[in-house]
C-alpha positions in Angstrom: -1.0 10.2 26.6 0.5 6.8 25.7 2.4 9.0 22.7 4.1 11.4 24.7 5.3 9.1 27.0 6.9 7.0 24.5 8.6 10.2 23.0 9.9 11.0 27.1 11.1 7.3 26.9 12.7 7.8 23.7 14.1 10.5 25.2 15.6 9.1 28.1 16.9 5.8 26.3 18.7 8.0 23.8 20.3 10.2 26.5 21.1 6.9 28.3 22.8 5.2 24.9 24.9 8.0 24.2 26.3 8.4 27.9 26.1 4.4 29.0 26.5 2.5 25.9 27.9 4.6 23.1 31.6 4.2 22.5 33.7 6.5 24.2 34.7 10.0 23.5 37.9 9.8 21.2 40.3 13.0 22.2 40.0 14.7 18.9 36.4 14.9 18.8 36.8 18.6 19.8 39.3 19.1 17.0 37.1 17.4 14.3 33.9 19.5 15.9 36.0 23.2 15.2 37.1 21.5 11.8 33.3 20.9 10.9 31.5 24.4 11.8 35.0 26.2 10.5 35.1 24.7 7.0 38.7 23.0 7.5 37.3 19.8 5.6 40.2 18.6 4.0 41.3 16.0 5.9 37.7 15.1 6.9 35.9 12.0 5.2 33.1 13.0 3.2 31.0 10.7 4.4 31.2 12.3 7.9 31.1 15.7 6.1 28.1 14.6 4.3 26.1 13.0 7.4 26.9 16.1 9.6 25.6 18.1 6.8 22.4 16.1 6.3 21.6 16.5 10.1 21.4 20.0 9.2 19.5 19.4 6.2 17.2 17.8 8.8 16.6 20.9 11.4 15.8 22.7 8.2 13.0 20.2 7.2 11.6 19.9 10.6 12.0 23.5 10.8 9.8 23.9 7.9 7.1 22.1 9.7 7.6 23.1 13.5 7.1 27.0 13.1 3.7 26.6 11.6 2.9 24.2 14.3 4.5 26.2 17.2 2.2 29.2 15.9 -0.7 27.0 17.2 1.2 25.7 20.8 1.6 27.1 24.0 5.3 26.3 23.9 7.3 28.1 21.1 9.1 25.9 18.4 12.0 28.0 17.9 13.4 27.4 21.6 13.5 23.4 20.7 14.9 24.3 17.5 17.8 26.2 18.7 18.6 23.4 21.2 18.3 20.6 18.4 21.0 22.8 16.7 23.6 22.0 19.5 22.1 18.4 20.5 20.2 17.2 17.3 17.4 14.7 18.4 17.8 15.1 21.9 16.5 19.0 21.7 13.7 18.1 19.5 11.8 15.1 21.3 10.9 17.2 24.2 8.7 19.3 22.0 7.3 16.0 20.3 6.3 15.4 23.9 5.1 18.3 25.1 3.2 19.5 21.5 -0.7 19.1 21.5 -2.1 17.9 17.8 -3.3 20.7 16.0 -4.5 21.1 12.4 -5.1 24.4 12.3 -3.2 27.7 11.5 -4.6 31.2 12.1 -3.1 34.5 11.8 -0.8 36.2 9.3 2.9 34.6 8.0 5.8 36.9 8.5 8.5 36.7 6.4 10.3 33.3 8.4 6.9 32.1 7.9 6.6 32.6 4.3 10.3 31.8 3.7 9.9 28.3 5.4 6.2 27.5 3.5 8.0 28.6 -0.1 8.3 25.6 -2.3 11.9 27.2 -3.5 13.3 26.4 -0.2 12.1 22.6 -0.6 13.9 22.5 -3.7 16.9 24.4 -2.5 17.0 21.7 0.4 16.4 18.9 -2.1 19.2 19.9 -4.6 21.7 20.2 -1.5 20.7 16.8 -0.1 21.3 15.1 -3.7 25.0 16.8 -4.1 25.9 16.1 -0.2 24.7 12.3 -1.0 26.6 12.5 -4.2 30.0 13.5 -2.6 29.7 11.2 0.4 29.1 8.0 -1.4 31.3 9.0 -4.4 34.4 10.3 -2.5 34.0 8.7 1.0 36.2 6.2 2.7 33.7 3.5 4.2 35.9 1.6 6.0 37.1 4.5 7.7 33.5 5.4 8.7 32.6 2.2 10.0 35.7 2.0 12.2 35.1 5.9 13.6 31.0 4.8 14.0 32.5 1.9 16.1 34.9 4.0 18.3 34.0 7.1 18.2 30.6 8.6 20.3 29.8 11.5 18.4 30.0 9.6 15.3 28.0 7.0 16.5 25.6 9.0 18.0 25.0 11.7 15.1 24.5 8.2 13.0 21.9 7.5 15.1 20.3 10.6 15.3 20.1 11.1 11.7 18.0 7.7 11.8 15.9 9.5 14.7 15.3 12.3 12.5 13.6 9.6 9.5 11.5 7.9 12.0 10.0 10.9 13.7 8.9 13.1 11.2 5.8 11.5 10.6 4.8 12.9 14.2 4.4 16.1 12.5 3.8 15.2 9.4 -0.1 14.4 9.9 -1.2 17.8 11.1 0.8 19.5 8.6 -1.0 18.0 6.0 -4.8 18.4 7.5 -3.8 22.4 7.9 -3.4 22.4 3.9 -6.3 20.0 3.3 -4.1 17.2 2.2 -6.3 14.1 3.7 -4.8 11.7 1.8 -3.2 8.6 3.5 -1.5 7.1 0.8 0.0 10.4 0.6 0.9 10.4 4.3 2.4 6.7 3.8 4.4 7.3 0.7 6.1 10.9 2.4 6.4 9.0 5.7 8.0 5.8 4.1 10.4 7.5 1.9 13.5 8.3 4.3 14.6 11.8 3.8 13.6 12.2 0.1 10.0 11.9 1.0 10.1 14.7 3.4 11.8 16.8 0.5 9.5 15.8 -2.1 6.5 16.9 0.4 8.2 20.4 0.8 8.8 21.0 -3.1 4.9 19.7 -3.6 3.0 20.5 -0.7 0.1 23.7 -1.2 1.2 26.9 0.3 -0.7 27.3 3.5 -3.6 29.7 3.5 -3.5 32.9 5.8 -6.2 34.8 7.8 -6.4 38.5 5.2 -5.0 41.3 6.5 -7.3 44.0 8.4 -7.0 46.1 5.5 -8.7 43.3 2.8 -11.1 42.6 5.6 -12.0 46.4 5.7 -12.2 46.9 1.8 -14.5 43.6 1.4 -17.0 45.0 3.8 -17.1 48.1 2.2 -17.5 46.2 -1.3 -19.9 44.2 0.3 -22.3 47.3 1.9 -22.4 49.1 -1.9 
């Protein structure tokens, strides 16, 4: 119960910060968001473009855990992931507060679950992250980014949301590891304490989740056992 209360307090606190304490909304924020979404990136600081894209990477990392976790919950994970696309960590925190710890998985993996369970997905996300970080670090204007962090509510909130994505990942990691038969605390802390690249490495190396045999396979096994 204390953990759930903590997530709700963090959710309320982040909303309160963004509305009451963060820098004001700049007049050109709507134009910036439109340009980010429509690919008009020529005049955007590469650091801001990289940060915006890395928030999207984080959402995909969480999806690789939440779609399996949500299968065993009373609530549907995709509702909160969809909300996170528009609101970032504000849409994610209620799921963490409402979910129950569950270390099991039952049923078959559909096409979506096979995609998020694939190590190739982790590799693609990892390579994309390396490219985005290199672009932002090498081509970005840090003075401009710091100035926008201090004066723009959108940039300020997005930067803090990125940090929260890093801090909140362990809330789902333990159950996902248990579902895959990984019980090593050292692996947990190695992943949890390495921001961004720990989760990406985990997605690249974690063993695939076992699924229940289909009805046809079970029937065949019964027929073979009866002979």
